[in-house]
C-alpha angles and dihedrals in degrees: 000000000000114000135179127210138172130251120177090338094309123115113233125197121222145162119234115202122190128186118243119259133037120342168158094169132196108262133228129194113203131204124182150202128311112291093002127137129211100264090060123057102343091048091053093050091043090057093049095046093046088054086055095055108276132118105229137196118199114177145168113257119229114289092022136090115334096343123103125248140109141271094036119236092017122144108227110180097187090043091052091054089051089050090054090050091053092045091055090047093054094042091053090051094058117102090218091061132075098229092200092061108059126149134178124222123194129187124196110333087358090069090068092049091046091051093048092047097045092050093062106030113082092200091069114087103184143013131216123186121190123191084343132197106205102193112227122169090194088065095040094054089064088070113098088225098051099097092041092053092044090052092048095051093043089053089056090051090050092053088052091048088056093053103275124138125271107272122224138187130188116281090217137011132166089220133013131022120344139141087247106023129189141048098292102064089036089056088065107029098030097051140049091279092079100023113149131160090223099049121092127190098241142084134183120260088223089061091057089055089053091053093048091058100039123107115200096150091074089068089071087072091057107039098088134138087030114093119250133198123191119192117186143162119249089232120039122152095184101043102024118215088238089071091053090047092052093049090049093048092051094048119092123222140317090060140131136188123203122194118207126197092244117143101193132042092236091053085083091053099066114336124114138253087023099059092046091048091051092049091048091051092048094047092048094048094046092048088059098041112025 
């Protein structure tokens, strides 16, 4: 069922899914990849996890999809954490949900947000990250292009500060400049695989600056004693396995890491058997720990 809820005065749109039969059910809030909306990756995982016995809430973060927020298509890290807080609040209020058994599941960039949120919200009992990007400026600064990109995006913010328009670039492109360049992300977002009436192929330059200065990896040091599951593909050019390994190393127990034979990052967005395997791993882990 479609629901709406408030976060910082903004109305957010979400889909609540509940298993058939008697409840209340353990509840999961889902947050997804960079630029995604709820009828793409999080909606797919929400369907699978609901079929495995969990009430799920997939929603559009502020500035994206059918949720309110300006500027449109802008990545707001602090705002996304506030959205997750509000999503947990509304999920706990539902009679179909066991408010004492709440987990958070993040896919792609959402895994970093889910980790950061779970580490500091006592209402969350477990964390699952799938094909995760665990933002870490310490790692980014090793790139020879980091300072150049940071300067470019900051210049765009300065122009906006002085009255200029919000500046955008494509989210994906097979060739040329884009937030996620190359054939792999385009194969999902630029084709029927990721088609959605509420997704647009653009993102603010200011949002890229936010991502370049965000640290979600540090939350791995603070999650304990909450249980954590990391699911990752053995090959992933966009969210390298080394990031998943570092997050896992920094987590305290109870923790588990599951490696899937996925060869592209977007395999874990919609491709079987990978998505089903990830959902199975999450459901099994949460049944033991949530």
